[in-house]
N, C-alpha and C positions, 0 to 999 in steps of 0.2 A: 391520466397516462399521456406521455408525450413521445414524439418520435425521436429516436436517438441515432447518432452516427453508428453504423455497424462497427462492432468491436474489432472486426478484422481490418478496419481501415487504418489502424494506428501502427506506425513503425516502432514507436517506443512506448512502453507501458510500465509504470511504476506500481508496486504493490506495498501495502503496509497494513498493520493491524495490531490488535492487542497482544501483548506478550503472555498474558494469562488466559488467552482464549483457547479452550480445548477444541479439538477437531470436530467433536460432536455438536458444537454450538451452532453450526450452520448446516443447511440441508446436505445430505450425503453427496459427496462428489461435486459440490458447487464450485470450489476453487479449481478443481481439475477440469470441469466443464467450461469454465470461463477461459482458462488457459488454452484448452483445445479449440476454442472459438477464435483465437487470435490468428493473425496472419502467420504462416509457417516461418517467415523471416523476421518476425518481431524480435526486438531486443528488450528483454525484461530487466528491470532494475529493482533490487530488493536489499533490505538490511540484513542484520546478523543475529537477531534475537530469537529466542524460543517463541513458540506460538505460531503466529501467521507467517513471519519471515521464514522460519525453519520449514514449515509445510510447503511454502512456495518454492524454496530451493530444492527440496526433495522431489516435488512434482516436475520442476524444470529438468532436473537430471534424469528423471524416468522417461522423458520424451525427447531428450537431447535438444532442448530449447536453448537459444542463445541467452545467457543471463550474466549480469554483472552484480557482484555482491560487494557491499560496502560495510566495513566493520568499524566499530568504535574502539577497537583494541589493536595490538600489534601482531606481527607475523609469528611471534613466539607465544602468542596468547597473553602477552603482558598487558595488563589493564582490563582483562576480560572479567566479567562477573560470573561467579560460579552458579548464580541463580538464573540470570537473564540472558547470558550469551550462549548461543548455539555453537560452541567451539568445535565439537566433534563433527557436526554436519558441514560447517564451513571448511574445516580442514580436509574432510573427505572430498568436497567439491574442488578445493584448490589442487589437491593431488590429482584429481581427475581432469585437470586442465581448465577449469572454469576461472574466469578472471576475478580476482579478489583485490579490492582496494583497501589496504589496511590503514589504520589511523585516519579514516575518512572524516572523523569528527574532531581532528586535532588532538592535542596532548593535554587538555585540561582535566578537570575532575570528571568522574564517570557520567554524572547527569548531563553536564555541559557537552561532553563528547557525544552522548546519545542524541541529544537535541540537534547538534550540528550535523551529525550523520543523517538523522531523519530529514532535515532540510535539504541536504545534498541529494539524497535519493529522490525526494519529491521534486527537485528542480530538473531532473534528467529528462522527463518526457517532453517538456516544453510545449509550445503552441500547437504543434501537430500531433501531440501525444495525449495519453490519458493516464490518470492515476486512479487506482481502485483500492478503497479502504474497507477493511472488515472490522466492524465495531463490536465492542463488548457491550454488556448491559449494565446499567443504562448507558446509552451512547454518550451522554454528557461526561461520563467518567473516562472515556477513551481519549484522554488529553493528547497522547502522542499521535493517535490517528487523526484527530482534528487538526493538530499542528501540521501534519503531513498534507492533509487536504487543503488547508489554507495556503501552505507554501506552494503546492502545485498550482492552485488557482492563481496565485500571484504571478506565475509564469505562463498563464493563459492555457493551462492544460484543461481538458474535460475531466470532470470529477464524477466518479461512480462510487456507490457505497452499498454495502450489505450489512445490515444489523444482525444481531443474534436472532435465531429463529423465534418468531412470536413477538419481536420488538418492532418498533417503528421509528422512523426519523422525522415523521411529519410533525411531531410536537416540538421539534427544535425551531428556534426563532429565526427570523429573517436575517439576523446578523451572525449566524452560526459560524460562517467562514470569514467574517470581517477581520481584517488586520490593519495595522498602520499603513501598509502599502496598498491594501485593497479594501476600500471602505464601502463599496456598493453592497446593497442588500440583495437577497435572493430567496430561494426556497428549495427544499428537497421535493422532488416530484417522483411518484411511482412511474416506472418505465415499461412495465409489461404485466400481463396477467397470466402468462404461462412461459414455459421454457426456462433458460438459465437466468433470465432477468425477473422471474416471478417474485423474488424477494428483494429486488434491487431498486435503487434510487439514483437519480442524477441530480446534481446541483444545477439549478437554473438561475443564473444571475438576473436581476431585475433589468428589464429592457428600458432604455432611455425613451 
């Protein structure tokens, strides 16, 4: 266990996770408890997919949190995926006055747009912010979540992660979040034995 910066410290927090992750895959109320622990004035950044993105959007709307949504498709839902895009939830949020950046991933193919959109969301918290990823099982298959964490790390954000209930991140190697821009090794460490962090991990870069 290691001491972590209080989650309420951050002014900007990005969220991401598996598109296929059911809400029951994590402890009941975990995401809502994490959001509730944030500073009331925090600015949350999230994507537009079903699964974790959609759950975070709905939670933010329920407590009137400041949130920015970034989509991989256009304002008329052009380019959206009937399987993976949470178009109804995003549209409802937009009508409710929440800021939505359309075509946040550019105008390429769907996969390239989602990748670019993921990187944009993960870049938003920056050095004084945090990124929180919710992993599917096994965690190594959550390629999008790993990409988001790697990107956020390259922008010097603090990285937190929650695997699916009963899973662990401790088996992932020291280069889990290594990229061409960020080559330093590190490790996932458990960060608490009770409270909202009971199932959580923080990425701890290797110290020089």
